[in-house]
N, C-alpha and C positions, 0 to 999 in steps of 0.2 A: 240657551247660551248667553243670554243678555247679562247674567250675573258676572260673567268673565270680563266684561267691559270695565268693571270696577276694580279689577285686580291692581295691586300696587305697582306692578310692572308698567302698567299702561296709563299712568296718571296724566301724561301729556296728551293722551288720546291720539297719538300718531301711529295708528295701525289700521289694517284693513283685512277683511275676511270674505272669501267667496267659497261656498260649498254648493256644487252644482250636480244635480242628478243626471247621469248619463242615460239612465233608463227612462226617466220621465221627461227629460229635455227641459228642465226648469230648475231654478235656484231653490235649494232647501233653506239656506241661510246666507245672508249677506250683510255686511256693515262696512261702509266707506270703501266699497269694493272697486269704485272707479277712481279713487285717489291714487296719486303717484307716491311711491316709496322707494327707498334704497332696497333692492332685492337681494343684495349679497349674492351668494352662490346659487340662488334660485334662478339667476340669469342663465346658468348653464343649461337649464331645460330648453331655453329658446335656441341656444347655440346647437345643442344636440339635435333638436327637432329639425332645424334647417339643414344640418349636415346629413341627417338621414334622408330628408326629402330630396336634396340635390345631388349629393355624392352617392347615396345608396348604402345599405347596410354591408354590402360586400366590397366596398371600395378598399383598395390596397394602396398604401404609400410605398414608393419605391426608393431604393438607394442603389447607386450604380458606381462601377469602377470602369474607367475609360483609359485609353492611352493614345498619345500622339506619336508613339514610337512603333517598333516592330518586335515581335516575339520570335526568337530563334534559339533553338537548342535549350529550351527551358529558361531563357534569359530575356527579360523585357528590356530592350535597348531604348531608353527614353523615359519620359515622366509617366507616373501613374496618377490619375485624377480620381478623386472621391467626390461624387456629386450627390447632394441630398435634395429631397423633395418634401421635406417637412415631417418625416416620420417621427411622431411623438413617442414611439415605443421601440426605437432602436436601442436595445439594451444588450447586456453582455452576451446572452445566448445568440442573438441575431448577429452581433459583430463576429462571433466565432464562425458562424455559417458563411458570412461574407469572406472572411480571411481564408477559410478552408476551400471555398469554391475557387478562389484565385489560385491557390496552391495546386489544386487538382487539375488545372487547365492542361498541362502542368507548367507552373512558373516557380523557379527557385530563387531568382534574383531580379531586382529592379535596379538598373544602373543610374536612373535619374532621380528626380525629386518626387515626393508624395504631396500633391497639391489638392487642397480642400476647396470645393466650390459650393457656396451656399447662396448663390444668386437667385434661386427660385423664390426666396423671400427678400424683402427689403432688409436693411441693416439696423433697423430700429429694434433694439434688444428688449425693451420694456415699454409698456403702454404709457403714453404721455401723461395720463391722469393718475397714475399710481404715485405713491410717495416718492419724492425726489431723492431721499437718502435711502440707499438700499443696503441691507445687511446681507450676511451669508445664508440666511434662512432658505430652505428649499422651495418654499412657496413663492419666493421672489426670483426664481431661476430665470436667467435670460433666455430669449427666444432665438430660433435660428432654423433655417431650412436644413442645416446639417447639425444635428444634435445627438448627444449620447447620454443614456441613463438619466433622462430628465434634466440634463446639464447639472448634475450633482455628483459629488463623491461621498463615499461612506468612510468614516474614520472610526476605527475601533481602538479603545484605550483601556489598558489594564495596569494595575500597580507593577512597579519594578520588582526585581528579585529581593531587594532589601530596602530598609529605611534609608533615605537619602539618595537612592538611585532614581534615574529618570523613568517615568512611566513607559510602558511598551506601547508603541503606536503602529497600527497596521492600516494602510489606506487601500481601498478598493474603488476603482481599478488601480493597479500598481504601474504607474508610468512616471516618466521624469517631468511631466507637466506639473505634478504635485511635489513640492519639497516641504520638508518638516523642519520647523524651528521649535525645538523642545526645551523649554526652560522651566518646565514643571518638575515637581519633586514628589517622591513617594514618602508619605508620612507614617508615623507610628499608628498602629491600629486604633481606630476610634477618634483620632484627631481630625478636626474639620478645618479645611482651608480650600475655599471654592476653586475648582478646576475651571479655567476659562479656555475655550477652544474657539479660535477665530480663523477666518480665511482672508488673506490679504492678496490683492492683485499686484503682480509684478510684471516686469517686461519679459514676455515669453513664457511665463509660468505663474502658478498660484502657490502661495506659501500658507501652510497650515501652522499657526502659531499657538503653542500651548504655554500657559502660565498657571501659577497657583499650585495646588497640591492635591493628591489623591491618597486616602489612607491605605495602609498595607492590606487591610482586610476588605477593601472596596472591591466590588465586582467589576466585570467587564462592561464598559459602557459603549454606546454607539451614537454617533453624531452624523447627521446628513447636512452637507454644506454645498451651496451652489458654486459654480465656477464662473469665470468672467469672459472667456472667449470660446464660444461653442464650436465653430468650425476647426480652430486650431487644436482644441482639446480632443475633438472626435478623431482628427487625423493622427494625433499622438497615440491615441488608444489603438487605432487600426495598425499603425506601425508596430506597436508592441505585440499585438495579436499575430501579425504576419511573421514576426520574428519567432514567436513560439510555435507557429505552424511550419517553420522551416523556410521562410521567404525573407531574404535579406534585402533591405532598402538602403542603397548606398548614399542617396542624396539627402537633402534637407526636407523639413516640413514647411510648407508654404501655403498661402491662400491665394486663390486666383479664379479665373473663369475658364471653363472648358473650351478649347479651340474647336472651330467648326469642322476641321478635318479629322477629329479624334475618332477612334474605333471603340465600340462597346465591348468590354471583356466579360463583365458579370453584372447581372441585374438581380437584386434581392427584393422580394415583396414582403411587406409587413403582414401581420395577422389582420383579419377583417376589421373594418371600422366598427362594426357592431361589438366586437370583443374589446376594442380600444375604448369605446364609449362606456363600457361597464366600469372600467377603472376610473374614467373621468367622473361619472356621476356617483358611483358608490363611495368613492374616497375623496371626491371633490378636488380633483387635481387641476390646479390653475394652469400649469404649464401645458397640459394636454389640451385644455379648452382653447387657449390662445393659439396653439399650433394649428388646431382644427379651423379656427376662425381665419387665420391667414391663408390656409389651404383653400377655404371657400373663396377668398378674394382672388387667389391665383387661378382657380378653376373658372371663375366667372369673367374675370377681366384680364387674365394673362399675368405672367410673371413681370415684376416681383410681387408676390402676395403681400398684402399689408393689412393691418388692423382695420383701417378705414374702409378698404374695399370689402373686407369680410363683413363689416357692419352694413354696408350697402346691400349685400346679399341677404342678410337677415331682414333688412327693411323690405326687400322685395317679397320675402316670404310672408311677413306680417301684413303686407298690403293685400295679399290673397285672402287674408282672414278679415279684411275690412278694418284693419288698424293702420291709421295714417301715421307717417313719420313725425308729425307735429304733436302726436298724443303721448310720446314717451321720449326718453333719452337713453341711448346706449353708447358707452365709451369703451367697452372691452367685451370679451366673450366669456370671462370667468366670473365676473361680479366682484372682483377685488377693488375696482374703482368705486369710490363713494359718490361719484357724480352721475352714475346711471340711475334711471328712474323707470319703474314699471308699476302697474296696478295689479291687484289680484285678478281682475277681469282679464287683463292681457294674458297672464299666465294660464288661466283656466281656458281661455279660448284656444291657446296652443295645445293644451292637454286634450281638449275636445277634438281638435282637428286630428291629432295623432291617433286617438282612440278610434276614429272613423276610417283610418287607413291601415288595412291589414298588411300592406306592403312594408310598413315600418313598425307598427304597434308592438308585435311580439318582442322585437329586438329592443325597442325603446323602453318598454316596461321592465324588461330583464336588466336594463342598465341601472335601475333605481335601487336604492338601499331598501332592504326588507326590514321592517320595524322589529327590533329585538333579535335580529338574526345576523346581519352583516353590515359592512361599511360604516358610514358615519352614524347610522341609527342602531348599531349593534347593542348598545346599552340602554336603549329606550323602550319602554312598554314591554320589557321582557317578562313581566309577570302576567301578561295577557295571553291566554292560549290562542287567540285568533289574531295576534299581532301580525302574523305573516300575510294577512289580507290587507295590509297597509304598505304601499310602495311609495317611497318619498325621496325628495332631494332636500337636504338641509342647507342652511345658509347662516353664517356667523361673521359679523364684524363688530368692532367696539360699538356698543349701544344698539346693535341691529341683530335680530334673530328672525329667520324665515323658515317656512316649511310648506312645501307644495307637493302634490302628487295625486295618487289614486287610493281609494279604499272601497271595500265591499262591506256593507253593514250586515248585522246578524239576520236581517230580513232578506238578504240576497241582492239588495239594491247596490248598484255601482255608482260611485261619485268621483268627480275630479274636484280638487280643492286647492286653495292657496291662502296662506296666513302670512302676512308681512307685518313685522313689528319694528318700528324705529323709535329712537329717543327713549330707550328703555330706562326705567327708574329702578332697576334691579339687576342682579347678576344673571349670566346666561343660563345657569341651572334652573332658576326660577321661571325664566321665560320658556325654556324647553318643557318644564313640568306643566305650565299652562297650556301650551300647544298640545301636549299629550292628553290632557283632560278634555280639551275640545274634540280631539279625535276619538277618544273613548265614548263620548256622548254620541258622536256620529256612528260609531260601530254598533252601538246599542239600539240605533233607530230601526223601527220596523213598520212597514206598511205594505199594502198590496202593490206589487210592481206590474201587474197585468193591466 
């Protein structure tokens, strides 16, 4: 593998590799394995392992409906409180279940306000070391103990019925939290004029602004945009779903804190943490990783959960592996921060620890992308018939590419590995190709494992 060190991508020499045999208990190959690098999304492996260890694969996030009033004759006389506990997968289907369970109590009317309580987390919506200027991209979605659909909306756009008409716009979910400013135009077939779709924060709502043009023969396009106020947005969606379920909410949407004398009406449980972490690792979901990190903080130190307290829990876990806090730097749970630093050895030590724990290993490895099969690794090594024996977490930032996980060689030997590349002198595709070549050599390795 030494020849790969001379690859044009690695001219600055800022990379490290550790390939460790789980069967032999020794390193097969290592280079600068104890140096610190920006791990990008490979940091999610650490967050995932700590969550599995402390919360457990069957941990469930809850979302609750409470009231400080009384229910009489199918009418809730008083306010309805929606309290969140960090569920990163409160999505459309789950919201419908929540609304229908309230309706089936039965309740047909709420005379008071719908009040959103997200006090289980702090009010810091984004990690302090992320970029200061945030756009509407979904990977920059704000955080919150009460969040819906990853704190994003989906915008579908298609050409208007004739040239000169405005494009047709559909927003999901359909609530008055989102308003459309459509100044775009349908153009004649084949004409180019870039369509620009933006999200603007307004007082009490978000505005989706369309400018530019779309050709008459253009297809239907889809955009994912983040929102600015998670608890207010989530409560707006619930009110809309309640209306569709036949429950009228007479009051306003507000944010606040659940009173001590409130009565629980409905408690909804999320799918298991194990299933949630599959989406986190296979598709590298930053929002889910940060929600899980804050949940760890609340679990260990009490509400409100925070990024800093979540990192304290991860530090506690790493210390059990003999990794001191002064050996690394963690600033978030997703790897989006460029200030985090880990070594290949750190990551491999975590992978080794997980491999030795049957209480979490099956769920953990099931969360990783299968090379050439799914997730962020779907298009990689798909010409290799044994690519499914490689389970990975990818990582990408500008100038950074990382890959860590497990593989089983043609000789049946099992390995944990980590490849961290910084200051790349090439495009991401070339870096990915180099990583795949290193893995293919590992797959071809054969020796007696007895």
